[in-house]
N, C-alpha and C positions, 0 to 999 in steps of 0.2 A: 308770469304766472307764479303764484306762491307755492311753497313746498307742499307736497301732498299731505293730506291730513292722515294721521295715523289712527286707523280705526282697529277694532278688535281683531278683525281677520288679518291684519298686517303685523300684529304684535309678534306672532310666532316667527314670521320671516325676519322681522327686525332683530329679534333676540339671536337669531342664527346668521346674522349678517347678510340678509337677502336684500331684495330690492322690489320697489312697487313700480309697475309699468302703467303709464297713463298716456295712451296715444303713442306719440314718438318720444316722449319723455320718459326716461328711466331715472328715478330718484334712488341713489345709493343710501341705504339706511345705516346709521351708526352701530358700531358693534360693542363699544365699551358702555359701562353704566354711565359715565360722566357724559359722553356724547349723546346717549339717549335722553338723559334728563335735560341737557341743554336744548335739544331739539324740541322736546315737549314743553319746556318753558317759553321757547320762542312762539310756538303754536298757540299757547294759552294767551300770551300777551297780545298776539295778532287777532285772537278770536273775538268777534263782536257779540258775546253772549249778553243776555240781560239777566237780571236777578229774578228768576222765576219763583213763584211761591212754592217752597219745599213741601209744605203741608197740603197743598191742594193738588198735589200729584201731577203738575204741569212740568214735563221734562223735556219740552221742546228746546232745540238748540239752533242757533244761527251759526253755521260754519261757513268759512270761505271755501267752498268745495271746488269752484272753478270746473264744473262739469262732472263733479263726482257725486252729485245729489243722489243718484239712484243707488250707488254703492253704500253711501252713508245711510240711506233709508232702509236698506234691507238687512244691515248689520245690527243686531240688537245690542243695547248698551250692556256693559258689564254691571251686575248687581252688587251693590255695596250694602252689607248688613252692619249697621252701626249698633254696637251693644254697649250700653252704659247702665249704670244703677237706676237712674231716673229717666223716664220719658220726658221729652220737652213739652209736655202738656200736663195741666193739673185737672183731674177729673172730680166732678161734683155730682153726686147722685140726686136726681130729681124724683125719680120714682123707681118702682121695681125694675123696669126695663128701659129707663131713660136716664140719660147722662148729659151733663154740661161740660164742655171742654174748653179750657183756657190755655192758650199757648204762652210758654215762658221762653223768651228769646234770650239765651245766654251765649257765652263765648263759643262753645261747641256748636250750638244751633246755628249761629251766624256763620260759622266756618263752613257749614254744609249747605247754606242757602244758595251760594252761587256755583256749586259744583254741577256741571252739566255733562261731564264725561261719563258719569255713572248714574244708575237707577238706584237711589238710596232707600233703604228701609231702616226704621228705628226700632230696637228691641230693648225693653227695660221695664221696671216697676212703675206702675201708674201712681203710686204714692197713697193708695187707699186699700183698705182691707175689704176683699170681696169674697166672702165665704160661699155664697150660693151660686149654683150654676146658671140660673137665669141672669143674674147680674153680670157673671163673667162673659156669657155669650153676648149680651147687649153691649157691654163696654168694648169688647173685642170688635164688634161690628162698628161701633161708633169711632174707635181708634183707627180702624182700617182705612177710613176716609181721609185720615191725616197721614196715612203711610206709617203708622205706628203699630207695633205688636206688643201686647202686654205680657208680663211675667207676673203671675199671681203668687205673692208671698203672704203667709199668715202672720198674725201679730206676734207670735212668739219668735218666729224666724227673724222678723224685722228687728225685734228688740235685741236678740242675741247677735245677729249678723251685722245689722247697720248701726244701731245705737251702741252695741257692745264692742264687737272686734274692730269694725271699721273706725268708729269715731272715738273709741276708748283706748285702742291699742295702736292701730297702724297710723292714724292721722297724727297723733302726738309724737310717735317715734319718728316718722318721716320729716317732721318739722323740729327735730332735735329737742323735744320736750321730755323725752324718756318714757319709760313704762310706769304704770300706776304703783304707788309705794304704800298704799294705806294699810292694808292687812295682807301680808304675803300669802298666807294659806288660803284666805278667801279669794284673793286675786288669782291664785293658781287654779283653784277649782272653777272659778268663773271663766278663766281663760280657756280651759279645756272645753268647756261647754260652748263658749263663744266661737272657738275655732272649729268645732265640729258643725255648728250652724252656718259658719262662713263657707265651709266646703259644701255643705248641702245646698245653700243658696246658689253657689256658683254652678253646681250641677243642674239646678232648676233652670238657670239661664241657659246652660248648654243644651238642655232638653228642648227648649223652645227654638234655639238656634237650629238644632238638628232637624226639627220639624219643618222648618221653613227653608232650609238650605237647598240650593240647587248646584249641581256641578258647574264649576267656574266662578261661583260667587266669591267675593272678598269679604272676610269677616274682620271688623275692626273693633277690638275690645278697648274699653277706656277705663283708666284709673285704678287706684288701689283697691276698690270694691270688688274687682274682678281679676285678681292676680292668679287665681286658681283656674280660671276659665280656658286659657290657651291649652292646658293639658287635658282638660275634660273634652275639648273639641277635637284635639289630635288623637285621643283615644278612640273617639268615634269614627274619625276619618282622617288618616294621616296625610292625605293629599289636599286637605282643605287649606286654603290660603288664609293664614291667621296673622294679624298684627296686633300689638298691644302698646298703648301709650299711656304714660303716667303724667298727670297734670299737676302734680305736687313735686317738691324736691325729692330726690332719692339720697338718703344720708350716707355718710362715710361708712365703710365696712365695720369700723369699730363700734358705730352706733347700731348698725343693722344686726350684728352678731349677737346683741343682747336679746333679740327676739326668739323665744323658744321655738317657734316653727320656721326659723329663718331658712333652713335648707330646703324645706318642702316648698316654700313659696318661691324661692329662687328657681328651683327646678321646674316648677309649673310655668313660670314666665318664660323660661328658656325653651319651652315646647313651641313658642310662637316662632314664626319665620322672621319677623322684624319687630324689634323692641325700640320704641321711641321715647326720647325725653326732651324737655324744653331747652336744656343747655348741655354743653360738652361736659361740664363738671358733673352733673347728675349721671350722665352716661358713663364717665369714668368711674364714679363711685359704684355703679352697678357692676361694671366689669371687675373691679377690684374685690367686690364682695363675692362674686362667683369664683375668682381665683383663690382668695384667702379662706373662704368658708367651704366651698365645694371642692377646692383643689383642681379646678379646671384651668384650661389654657386660654389667656386673654390674648387676642390678636388685634391689629389695627382695625379690622373689620367687625369684631365682636367677640363672641366667646365660643370656643370649639370644644366639643365633647365627643371624643372617640370618632372624629372625622365629620361630625354633624356641626355645622356652623350656624349660629344664631346671630343675625346682624343686629348690631347696637349702634344707634346714631342719634344726633340731635336734630330735632325739628322745631325751631322756635315758632310758637303760635302767634298769630296777629289778630287784628280786628277787622270788621267790615268798615274800613275808613270812609268809603263813599257815603255809607248811611249817616255818619256823623257830619260829613261835609255838607251833604244835601239838607240835613235837618236845620242847619244854620240859616237856610233861606226860607224856612216855613214861617209864616205870620205869627204863629203862636209862640215860636221860639224867639223871634225878634222882639215880641211884646215883653217876654221875660227878660231879655237882655236890657231893654229900655228901663224896666223897673229896677233892676239890679244896679244899673249905672247911677240912677237917681239915688237909690238907697245908700250906696257906698261912695258917693261923690266926694272927691278930695282925699280918698283913702286908698292905699294899696290893698289888693285883695290876695289873701293866701288861702289855699284850698287843700283840705284833706278828705278823701272819700275812701272809707274802709268799712269792712264788717267789723263789728265790735268783738274782736278776737284777740287772743294772747299773742298771736304771731304778727299782728299788724303794727305793733309799736306805737299805739295811740298815746299811752302815757309818756313815752320817751319824746314823741313829737311835741306835746303840749309843754313839757318841762323845758325842752330846748327853746321854744317860743318864749317862755317866761324868762329864761336866761338871756335871750336877746333883748327883751324889754328892760331887764335890769341893767344891762351894759349900754343900752342905747334908749334912755328915757325920752329922747326927742321924737322917737317913733311911736309913742304911747297912743296918740290920737291920729296917727297917720297911716296905720296899718291895722287890718282886721283878719283874723284867722277863722275861716268857715270850716267847721269839721262836721262831716256827715258820717255818723256811726250807725250803721244798719244793725239793729238787734239780731242776734242768732243764739240758738240754744238757750233761751232764757230760763229754762227749768234746771240748768246745771249750776251748782253752787259756785264753781270757779268763774263762770261767766257773770253771775250775779255780783261777785266780789269785784270783778274787773270793772263792771258798769259803775259801781259805787265809787270805786277809786278814781275813775275818770271824772265823774261828777264832782267829786270833792276837789280835784286839782282845778278844774274849770271854775268852779265857784271861788276858790282862793284867789286865782289870778284875776278874775273879773272884779272881785272886791277890792283887790290891791291896785290895779291899774285902770279900772273903769271910772267913768263919770256919770253924771245924771243923764247925759244925752247919748253916750256911746259906751260900748264894752269892747274889749280887745278880742274876745272869742265868742262866736256864735256856734253853739253846739246843738246838733239836731239828732235825736234818737229815732230816726226814721229813714226810709229811703225816699228818693225823689223820682218822679215820673221822667220819662226820656226827655221831653222838651225842657223841663226845668233843669235837668242835669246838664244838657248841651248848653244852655244858656249860662249856667254857672261856670262851666269850663271856659266859655268864650270871654267872660269878663275877668277871669282870674290872671293875676300877674305872676304868681309863684305857686306852683303845685308841690306839695310836700308828700312824699311816699317814704315812710320810715319803717318799712316791714323788718321784723327781726329774722324772718325766714319766709320766703314766698316763692311758689313754683315759678310764676311769671309776673303777675300783677299787671292787668291790662288797663288799669285806671291811667297809668302813664301814657299808654298808647292813645287812649280816648281824649286825654287832655291835649296831646300834641295835634291830634286830628282836628280839634276845634280852635286851634291857635293860629290860623292862617293870617289874621289881622293883627292880633295882640302881640304875637311873638313872645309869649311868656316863658319863664325860666322853669325848668324841672329840677327839683332836688330829689334825688333817687338813692334809696338804700343800696349799698353794694351786696346786700344779702337777698335782693329780689332777683329773679331770673331775667327781668327785663334790663338790668344792669349790663348783661352781656350784649344786648342789642342796642340800647340807647345811651350807653355809658359815655360815648364820645361827645354827645351833645348836652348831656345832663350834668349836674354837679353831684358827684358820688359822695356818699357820706357813710360813716359807721353810725348807726342810730344809737348805739350804746354810749357813744362819746357825745354828750350833750353840749359840750363846749364847742366841739367841731361843727355840730348841726347849727348851733346859734350863729357861729361865724359865717357859715354858708348862707344862712338866711339874710344876714346883712349884705354879703356879696351879691346875692341874687337881686335884692331890692335896689341896689345901686349900680347894677351891671350896665355898661354902655350899650347904646342901641345896636351899634354894628356888631358887637359880640353876641347879643341876643339874637340877631338876625341869623348869623352864621351857625349858632347852636341849634336854633329852631330848624333852619333848612335842613341840616344834617338829619335830625330826628324825623322831620316831616316826610323826607324822601324815603327813609326806611319804613315808616309806618304805612305809607300809601303803596309801596311796592311789595312788602312782605305782609300780605294780607292773610285773613283766615282762610280764604278760599285757596290762595297759593299754598298755604301750609297743608290743607287737606289734600289737595291734588298731588302735591309733591310726595306726601307720605304714601298714598295709595299707589302712585306710580313706582316709587322705590319698592314697595311691597311686591308689586308684580314682578319687577326686575329681580328682586332677591329670590323669588320662587323659581324664575327661569334659570338663574345661576345655580341655585341649589339642584335643580334637576340636571343640569349639565354636570355638576360634580358627582351626582349619584351615578350617571352613566359611566363615569370613570372608576367608580368603586366596584369591587368584586360583588357578584350576586350572592344572595343568601344560599347556603349549602342545601342542595336538594336531599334532604335526609332520607327520603323513601328510596331514591335512586341510589344513594350511597349504600343503604342497608341491603337493597336487592342485589347489587353487584357484589357486596361483601358475602352474601349467602351463596352466590353462584361460584365464587372463586375458590380455588383449591389450596392456595398457600398465600397468606396475607402478612403484610408488614404495616404495623401501626406505630407511628412516631408521634409522641406527645411532648409538648413543652410542660413546664412545671409551673412556675409563677404566673398567676392570672389566667392559667389555662385549666389545671385541675386542682387548684388550691381553693380552700374556702373563701367566699367573698369577704372582703374587709370593708367596713363602713368607713369610707373616706370622709364622710360628713363629721364623723366624731374623731377628728384627726388626733387630738390630744390623748384620747383613750386607747386608740388602736395602733399606735406607733410601734410598740414592741410586739404586738400581735402580728403585724405585717412583717417585722424583721425576723419573725420565726414562723415562716409559712407552714401551714398544715394541710394535708389532703382534704379536699371538699368531702364532707360527710356522705353525701349522696353517691360519690363515685366509688366507694370502696367495694361494695358488692358487685356492680357490674364489672369493674376492673378485675376482680378476683376470678370471675367466670371467664373473662376473655383470656387471662393469663393461663388458665387451666386448659385452654384449647390447644392441642398440638399443632393445629394448622395455622395458628396465628403467633407471630413474633412481635413482641411489644418492646419498644425502646422509649425510655424517658430521657429526653435530651435537654439539658438545662445549663444555665450559666452558674447555678449554685454549686457550692463545694460538695465534697464527698459525704461529709458528716450529715449534711441536711438531707441528702437523698437516702442515706442509710436509715435515718431516723423515721422516714416516711414510707419506705418501700421494703423494709425487711421481710415482710410476710408474703411477698408476691413473687411469682415466678416470671421475671422479666429481666430486660437489660437496662442497666443505668449508665448514662453518659453524663459525667459531671464536668464542670468548667468548660462548657461549649464543646464537649466530646474529647478533651484532652486526657480524661481518665474514664475507663470503661471496666464494667464487670457485669457478670450475671449474678443475680442476687444469691445464687447457690455457690459462687465462687469468689475469688480474691480480686481486688482491684489491679488493673494493669494500666500502663500508660500507652497512649497512641500518639504521644508527642514526637514530632520529627526530631532527630538527634541534633540537627544544626541550630535549634532554637536557642537564642542567647537571652538569659534572664538576668544579666548583670545590673539591669537598670532598676530592679525592683526596690532595693533599699532607699535609693535617692528619691524615687516617686513616693514611697511610704512616708518619708519625712515631710514632703510637701503636703500630703494628705492629712497627716497628723496635725500640722500647723494650721490648716484651714478648718479641720474639725474642732479644734480648740477655740477658734475665733468665729464660728458660725453656730449659734445655739440650735440644738435639736438636729444637727447633721451628724452623720456617721460614716465610717468607711470599713469596707470589708477587705481583708487581706486573704487572697486566695493563692493557690500554688502557681497559676499561670497568669494571674491578672490582679488588679486592684481596682475597687469601685468606691467612689465618694458619692454619697447620696444625701441630697439636701431637700427631699420631698417635704419634710415636716418643718423645715426652717421658714422663716418669714419669706414670702414669695419674692418681693423686690430685692431683699438683701441677699437671698440665696443666688439670684441671677447675677448680681454684682460680684459676689464672692467666686461664682463659677468662672466668670470672665477673668478674674484676677488670677484664679488657680490655673487656668489654661496658659495665661501669659507666663506664669512662673514655670510651668512645665516646658513650654516650647523654647524658652530662653535658657533653661538649665538642664534638668535631668535627662530629658529626652531629645535634646537638640540633635544628637547624632546617633540616637538609639533606633533600632528596628522595631518600632512599636506602632500600634494603631491607637488613636484616641477616639473612643466611641461615646458620643453625647446622646444620652437619653433625654426623656422629658424633664427630669430633674436629677440627673445623675451624670457623672463623668467616670468612664472606665478606661484604663490603660491596660492593653493586652499586647502580646507578641504579634508581629505582622503575620497576616494570614490565618489567625485563630478565629475561624467563624464556624458556625454549625454547618454550613454547606461544604466547607473544606474538610470538615471532620467526618462527614457521613460516609464518605467512600472508605475511609480507614476503619470506621466502625463496622460496616458491612463486611469488610475483609476479615476482621477479627471473628464476626459471627459465623461466616462461612468456615473459617479455619477451625472453629470449635464444633463444626458439625451440627450446628443448630438449624441450618437451612438444607433440607433434604431434597427439596424440589424447587424449580424456578418460582420466584415470587410473581404472581399475576394480579396483585391488588396492593396498592399503597394508599394509606391515609396518614397525611401529615398535618397535625393540628398544633397551633402554637401562638402565643402573644410574643412574638419575636421583635427585637430591634431591627430597624432597616438594614443595619450591617449584617445581620444574621438571616435575612430573608433569602439569601442565596440557596438555602436549603430547599425552598419551594421550587426553584427553577432547576435544581439539580436533577430532579426526577422527570422533568419535562421530556417527552419523547423527542428523539433526534430528528425524526421526519415530522415536520410541523403539521399537525392535524388542523382541520377547519373547526375551530370552536373546542371548548373543553371536553366534549363528548363525541368527537369525531371518531369513527371506527377504523383507525389507522393503527396497524401493529408496528411498533417501533421499539427498539432496545434503548433503555435509559443510558444517560451519559455516566456510566459507572467510572470509567477510566478515560479521562480526556485524551491522554496521549494515544490510546489505541482506537478511539472512536473514528478517527479519520480513515482507519483501515477497515473498520467494520460497517461503515455507513452504507456501502453498496452491497453488502453481503445479504444473502437471503436466509441464513439460519446459522445454527450453532456450528455445523460441519464446515461451513465456509470460513468461519472465523478461526476454528481450531486447526484448520490446515495451514494457516499462516504462522509464520515464526515471528514472535515480537521483535521489533527492531531494538537496537541498542539505544538506550536513552541516558542522558547525563544524570548524575546523582543529584537530583533537586527534589524539593518537597512536592512539586506538582506530580512526579511520577512515582510517588510513594506506593500508591496502590499497585502499579505494575511491578515494582520491585518485590512487594509482598507476594504477589501472585507467582512470580518466578521462584521465590524461595520457599513458599508454603503450599502452593496448590498448582494444579495443572491449568493451562489456558482454558480448557473445556469447563472446569469448575467455575472459573471467574466469570466467564461470559454467560453461564446458565443461571446465575443468581437472580437475575431479573428477566422476566418475559412479560413486559407490561405494555398493555394497550392504553391508548389515550383516554378511553372512557372509563378505565378502572383506576385512574389516579385522581385523588382528591386531596388538594392542599387548601387548608382553611386557616385564615387569620382570625384570631379571637379578639374582638374589640378594637381592631385596627382597620378602618375602612379604606385608608390609603395603603395598599399592599400589593406585592407581587404574587400573592396567592390567587388561586382560581376562585375560591369561595370565601365566604364570610360567615363566622358565628358571633353573635352579639356578646356573649359573656360565658363565664365558666359554667353557669347553670345550664346553658345550651350544650356545652360539651358533655355534661353529665347526661343530659337527655339523649344525646347521639349514642354515647356508649351503652346506655341502657338499651336502646333500640338494637344496636349491633349484638349485644349479649342475648337479647331475646330472639333475634334472628338465628343466631348460633344455635340456641337451644331448640328452636323449631326445626332447623336443619338436621340436627342429631336425630330428633324424633322421627323426621321423614326417612332418614337412612335406616 
């Protein structure tokens, strides 16, 4: 019996490592993504489906169910909403409410023809302007029969969005042609209006998707026309499964960064769950652009932004190879083949099939052929080049100029090498129908693909599919995406090197039969196994798996802070402690996308403008004690908090003062700082050799920051720096090396915010600032993992069930004493015990302080914290030990405003 078919109802079990039972057979389901994809690949290859007509709505599937027919029948298929700029049909208006539809079968359409796992719907522009409601209703009804849903764009939007931004800005840039250079001021003005139209059009596509979306649907967005669409969809429904695929090359980050809207487009694409490209190079360029332009973290799986991972992967598209193979058996195609063989009898046939476009390298191809004929005159009457150049954008001056150039070169070569009975180049400025094209592929000896830059180029695939008998040779540009897939069997060339291409033509024409056979067989196997249907099913399967994995990661992340609950408990409490981080917590947001402009701004952090007023109100409340706990030095905190009545803890709590008093040190006496000078020399050395890096010399630590340096170079330099540190200055020193996202900090052992908080509380109690037990603690910060021990420090000793369990428990203020207090029922029980003798170590610093400065009763009564009154919040870090999460400093501002308002209401009530 075959393996059980994975239907939608089994997907959830599969993702969680479950099993499907079928009678006495239990099939264990794979748990890793690779295992799941391999399982699905096997099932697809074993499945005996037929190519149902996608547009006629026939979605029947023949599955090898082996007794599972009833299960398969009652489980509805997952819906797939394919969103592209153009619908796969051309609409022609016959009357006011009557339309004629003509199907345009392209690569993407062919890819979806054989998909039977999903119920597909196509959303896009119909290619015509329909301003009246009658026409829109009638066209919508006609397209519904073809399982298509129209997006109605007016002529101005089409002109600005499609002809303007898409074809005049994005398409040239993605093919390395650069931005328009004619009139800079005019270009800037038109760019702004075109980009506005681009966003408006994408929103119109999103509105149609939202209208037809059902829970559980997969939305697959296609190409550079819809880069803004993933963000629009996620803004509408964050749980929507969204994938985006680019059918063109994605340029290197140095090219993409010239685009004025570079950052906005990248972030919009990153809203998708899965981003796909034809080749690994394109995917690598995209990740590099996100790291270099947005400052995000690139990982082997994609791009990570504050814990949210967007998967980025390569999915090389294919063709419906069976369609071409079957076509060769059609009588009409056989007739064409016979005619062509007679027409070119005694001559080798070379073929080029391209759109008449700058990126296709048609002039380079023809010049290389001329070079070949010059060097090999014996071939002049033995070879013919058939060039099909399909006209495109004939109203654009650049394309008109290209057409004239090609015609001029062809005429010159035919006049030079032609005879009365034959010419070396047959040039056609038109397309061929499918039977004629297949026949031409079948009689070709050498196919020439000389693209200067091409996303994939499926002409090479189509040629291979039609060469089962001829075993022709493929000469393929290394700048075409297909070179990554067919490079082993093809002859790869640089189309700019005319001499190399000419030599490759000579080699291909004289290649031995056995070598032609081996090369063809390699490519034929790839083309017939990596089909367009396989490509589409793999992408959608990976998208489903990516969403499942994202949901699993989300379950491991802290939940968002329940602000209303935090505010309500704050209002009910009688003595509160609020601990705030500084950098990226209550500082003004820095535009990381304008990295060159904001480097010095971020090096001198300032308070968020919106936090000053609510922070002032909170500080003036005698029932609230506020501590700003930061890794920054004392001067930075003094500059920002001089006018507030609160406690400042600088350099991870090693220095402390109330804003009305003087700085004091809480540093343990046995801390050794002899290593500072030698580490400083290393940091200075690497700062000099790493442009745009800098280091901060603090009193208890040193930090080397390379956030604004080149990403790759900065990483290499940080590795080298660490190696120098470990083998030299700190090899025998008592220090901790803390690695941030793009920083390296060396600090004394045990210097963390969690280790410092008990000493800070001791000083606050000693200064009589806490008159009653603290019954509410709010701890908010964007802390490094090393410093997140501050979150767990306040966790109640008796483990409550969940963050808000109503269990009264005393916080772990002094670890050495907690083991004696854990079974006590109150303050009296603890105060009746005598503190045991403890050795003079840093860990019992709090205990020694209490013995010297306060009674045991005072120390134990500083906290009387219940589990539901403790709120620890990580800001912008989704992988955290904190109980809750706040997305940004703006949310921190909103929280403090709410607390200040509650406090005001509470005073009014009293």
